[in-house]
C-alpha positions as CSV (number, residue, x, y, z in Angstrom):
1,S,-26.0,-46.0,-96.2
2,A,-27.2,-49.3,-94.9
3,P,-29.1,-49.4,-91.6
4,I,-27.5,-50.9,-88.6
5,M,-29.0,-54.3,-87.8
6,L,-29.2,-55.4,-84.2
7,D,-30.2,-58.8,-82.9
8,A,-33.7,-58.8,-81.5
9,V,-32.6,-60.8,-78.4
10,R,-29.4,-59.9,-76.5
11,S,-27.8,-61.8,-73.6
12,G,-27.9,-60.1,-70.2
13,E,-24.2,-59.4,-70.5
14,D,-24.8,-57.6,-73.9
15,Q,-27.6,-55.6,-72.4
16,E,-25.2,-54.5,-69.6
17,L,-22.6,-53.4,-72.1
18,M,-25.2,-51.3,-73.9
19,K,-25.7,-49.3,-70.8
20,L,-22.1,-48.2,-70.7
21,P,-20.4,-45.4,-72.7
22,Y,-19.0,-46.7,-76.0
23,A,-15.3,-46.7,-75.0
24,T,-15.9,-48.5,-71.8
25,A,-18.2,-51.1,-73.4
26,K,-15.6,-51.7,-76.1
27,E,-12.7,-52.1,-73.6
28,Q,-14.7,-54.6,-71.5
29,A,-15.7,-56.6,-74.6
30,V,-12.1,-56.7,-75.8
31,L,-10.9,-57.8,-72.4
32,K,-13.5,-60.6,-72.3
33,F,-12.6,-61.7,-75.8
34,E,-8.8,-61.8,-75.1
35,K,-9.3,-63.8,-71.9
36,M,-11.6,-66.3,-73.6
37,Y,-9.3,-66.6,-76.7
38,L,-6.2,-67.2,-74.6
39,E,-7.8,-69.7,-72.2
40,G,-9.2,-71.6,-75.2
41,L,-5.9,-71.6,-77.1
42,M,-3.9,-72.7,-74.1
43,K,-6.4,-75.6,-73.5
44,E,-6.1,-76.5,-77.2
45,C,-2.3,-76.5,-77.0
46,D,-2.2,-78.5,-73.7
47,G,-0.7,-75.5,-71.8
48,N,2.3,-75.2,-74.3
49,I,3.0,-71.4,-74.5
50,S,5.2,-71.8,-77.6
51,A,2.6,-73.8,-79.5
52,A,-0.1,-71.4,-78.5
53,A,1.9,-68.4,-79.5
54,R,2.6,-69.9,-83.0
55,K,-1.0,-70.7,-83.4
56,A,-2.0,-67.1,-82.5
57,N,0.7,-65.9,-84.9
58,M,2.4,-63.9,-82.1
59,D,6.0,-64.0,-80.9
60,R,6.4,-66.0,-77.6
61,T,7.5,-63.0,-75.5
62,N,4.4,-60.9,-76.4
63,F,2.1,-63.8,-76.1
64,N,3.4,-64.7,-72.7
65,R,3.0,-61.1,-71.5
66,L,-0.6,-61.1,-72.6
67,L,-1.2,-64.5,-71.1
68,K,0.1,-63.4,-67.7
69,K,-2.4,-60.6,-67.7
70,Y,-5.3,-63.0,-67.9
71,V,-4.7,-66.6,-66.9
72,G,-1.8,-66.9,-64.5
73,V,0.4,-68.9,-66.9
74,V,4.0,-67.9,-66.9
75,E,7.2,-69.0,-68.6
76,G,9.4,-70.9,-66.2
77,E,13.1,-70.9,-65.7
78,G,15.1,-72.2,-68.6
79,G,12.3,-71.5,-71.1
80,E,9.9,-74.1,-69.8
81,D,6.2,-73.4,-69.9
82,Q,4.5,-73.7,-66.5
83,Q,0.9,-73.2,-65.5
84,H,0.1,-71.7,-62.1
85,A,-3.2,-71.4,-60.3
86,V,-4.8,-68.0,-60.6
């Protein structure tokens, strides 16, 4: 089997993850990725939830649910997309 290759230099954040049990480190890394991905996608789509959901290849309901978890953006009354401060 091929050896596992690790970068010689890790960021401080990566080093902190390495101190955690695997499952905990993985969960934190996934949460960080999801938040970064959603924030970037919403910025790219000028806050339009429908456009961002399409770009993420997700249905709008599930995308909105995930979005609420991280960035304080909620779907307004009448299907409008609205951004609220976190």
